[in-house]
C-alpha positions as CSV (number, residue, x, y, z in Angstrom):
1,X,0.0,0.0,0.0
2,X,1.5,3.4,-1.0
3,X,2.3,5.8,1.8
4,X,-0.2,8.7,2.0
5,X,0.9,11.9,0.3
6,X,1.8,14.8,2.5
7,X,2.0,18.5,1.5
8,X,5.6,18.2,0.5
9,X,4.9,15.2,-1.8
10,X,2.1,17.1,-3.4
11,X,4.2,20.2,-3.9
12,X,7.0,18.1,-5.5
13,X,4.4,16.5,-7.9
14,X,2.9,19.9,-8.7
15,X,6.4,21.4,-9.6
16,X,7.4,18.3,-11.6
17,X,4.1,18.4,-13.6
18,X,4.9,22.0,-14.6
19,X,8.6,21.4,-15.3
20,X,10.2,18.0,-15.0
21,X,13.6,19.3,-16.0
22,X,14.1,20.9,-12.5
23,X,17.1,19.5,-10.8
24,X,16.7,17.7,-7.4
25,X,18.4,20.7,-5.9
26,X,16.0,23.2,-7.4
27,X,13.0,21.1,-6.3
28,X,14.5,20.7,-2.8
29,X,14.9,24.5,-2.5
30,X,11.3,25.2,-3.7
31,X,9.7,22.7,-1.2
32,X,12.0,23.5,1.7
33,X,14.0,20.3,2.0
34,X,17.7,19.5,1.6
35,X,18.6,17.7,-1.6
36,X,18.9,14.1,-0.1
37,X,15.5,13.9,1.5
38,X,14.0,15.5,-1.6
39,X,15.7,12.9,-3.8
40,X,14.4,10.1,-1.5
41,X,10.9,11.4,-1.8
42,X,11.1,11.5,-5.6
43,X,12.4,8.0,-5.7
44,X,9.5,6.8,-3.4
45,X,7.0,8.6,-5.6
46,X,8.4,6.7,-8.6
47,X,8.5,3.4,-6.9
48,X,4.9,3.8,-5.7
49,X,3.8,4.6,-9.2
50,X,2.8,8.3,-8.6
51,X,5.4,9.3,-11.2
52,X,4.9,7.0,-14.2
53,X,7.6,8.6,-16.4
54,X,9.3,11.9,-17.3
55,X,8.9,13.0,-20.9
56,X,9.4,16.1,-23.1
57,X,6.1,17.5,-24.4
58,X,6.7,18.1,-28.2
59,X,4.7,20.6,-30.2
60,X,2.8,18.4,-32.7
61,X,2.0,21.4,-35.0
62,X,5.7,22.2,-35.5
63,X,6.0,18.6,-36.8
64,X,3.2,19.0,-39.3
65,X,0.3,17.5,-37.3
66,X,-2.1,20.4,-37.6
67,X,-5.2,18.4,-36.6
68,X,-6.3,16.6,-33.5
69,X,-9.2,14.3,-34.1
70,X,-11.3,12.2,-31.7
71,X,-12.4,9.1,-33.5
72,X,-15.3,7.1,-32.0
73,X,-15.1,3.4,-33.0
74,X,-17.8,0.8,-33.1
75,X,-16.7,-2.8,-32.9
76,X,-18.1,-6.3,-33.3
77,X,-18.0,-8.6,-30.3
78,X,-14.4,-9.6,-29.9
79,X,-12.8,-12.8,-28.4
80,X,-10.1,-12.3,-25.9
81,X,-7.5,-13.0,-28.6
82,X,-9.1,-10.5,-31.0
83,X,-9.2,-7.9,-28.3
84,X,-5.5,-8.5,-27.6
85,X,-4.8,-8.1,-31.3
86,X,-6.7,-4.8,-31.3
87,X,-4.7,-3.4,-28.4
88,X,-1.5,-4.6,-29.9
89,X,-2.4,-2.9,-33.2
90,X,-3.4,0.4,-31.7
91,X,-0.3,0.5,-29.6
92,X,1.8,0.2,-32.8
93,X,0.2,3.2,-34.5
94,X,2.0,6.4,-33.4
95,X,-0.7,8.7,-34.7
96,X,-3.2,7.2,-32.2
97,X,-2.2,9.2,-29.1
98,X,-4.7,7.8,-26.7
99,X,-7.4,5.2,-26.8
100,X,-10.2,4.7,-24.2
101,X,-12.9,2.0,-23.9
102,X,-16.2,3.9,-23.5
103,X,-19.8,3.2,-22.6
104,X,-22.6,4.0,-25.0
105,X,-23.3,3.5,-28.7
106,X,-19.6,3.4,-29.6
107,X,-17.0,1.1,-28.0
108,X,-13.7,3.1,-28.0
109,X,-12.6,6.6,-28.5
110,X,-9.2,7.6,-29.9
111,X,-7.3,10.8,-30.0
112,X,-5.5,11.0,-33.3
113,X,-2.9,13.4,-34.7
114,X,-3.3,14.2,-38.5
115,X,-1.5,16.6,-40.8
116,X,-4.7,17.3,-42.8
117,X,-8.2,16.1,-43.7
118,X,-7.1,14.2,-46.8
119,X,-4.5,12.3,-44.8
120,X,-7.1,11.5,-42.2
121,X,-9.6,10.2,-44.8
122,X,-6.9,7.8,-46.0
123,X,-6.0,6.8,-42.4
124,X,-9.7,5.9,-41.8
125,X,-9.9,3.5,-44.7
126,X,-6.3,2.2,-44.7
127,X,-5.8,1.9,-40.9
128,X,-8.8,2.4,-38.6
129,X,-11.3,0.3,-40.5
130,X,-8.8,-2.5,-40.9
131,X,-8.2,-2.8,-37.1
132,X,-9.6,-6.1,-35.6
133,X,-13.3,-5.9,-35.1
134,X,-13.8,-2.2,-36.2
135,X,-17.0,-1.8,-38.2
136,X,-17.7,2.0,-37.9
137,X,-15.8,5.2,-37.2
138,X,-17.2,8.6,-36.3
139,X,-14.9,11.5,-36.1
140,X,-14.9,14.8,-34.2
141,X,-12.4,17.2,-35.8
142,X,-11.1,19.8,-33.3
143,X,-10.8,23.4,-34.4
144,X,-8.4,24.6,-31.7
145,X,-7.3,23.9,-28.2
146,X,-8.3,26.4,-25.5
147,X,-6.7,24.2,-22.9
148,X,-4.4,21.3,-23.2
149,X,-2.7,19.8,-20.2
150,X,-1.1,16.6,-19.0
151,X,-1.2,17.8,-15.4
152,X,-3.4,15.8,-13.0
153,X,-5.3,17.6,-10.2
154,X,-3.4,16.6,-7.1
155,X,-6.2,17.3,-4.6
156,X,-9.8,16.6,-5.4
157,X,-12.1,19.6,-5.4
158,X,-14.6,19.6,-2.6
159,X,-18.2,20.6,-3.4
160,X,-19.9,20.3,0.0
């Protein structure tokens, strides 16, 4: 069972979500610890799975991916083996950024990066509709992002 997070753990996670390139010394100074205890806390947060990884956030538009599209996918009933093949397939397609199983009329929702509409049309017929079990794709093309964040709220908002 992971240890409960205290105020310093939360501050470390908050700072790292904003800028993971901060050194342990910089983090320690900002949270009011010396470097060694701060490093031990970071290691514990990694070991307990609070920190899943540290990555660089790359600007997709600078790389030519001008569109973000949410594709809702309808599937036939899949066996466990077919479902495993579907997951393996989507994990091998870099343009599919995220994929969620959803309740409702559709079975999965994917966030896809695309350079343009013509490319995406080809992607639907050449890739998405050839995935195991996929029988229908409905797309939502985004016009622009007013907010885009990978940061997780560290304390749940209270409403009562």
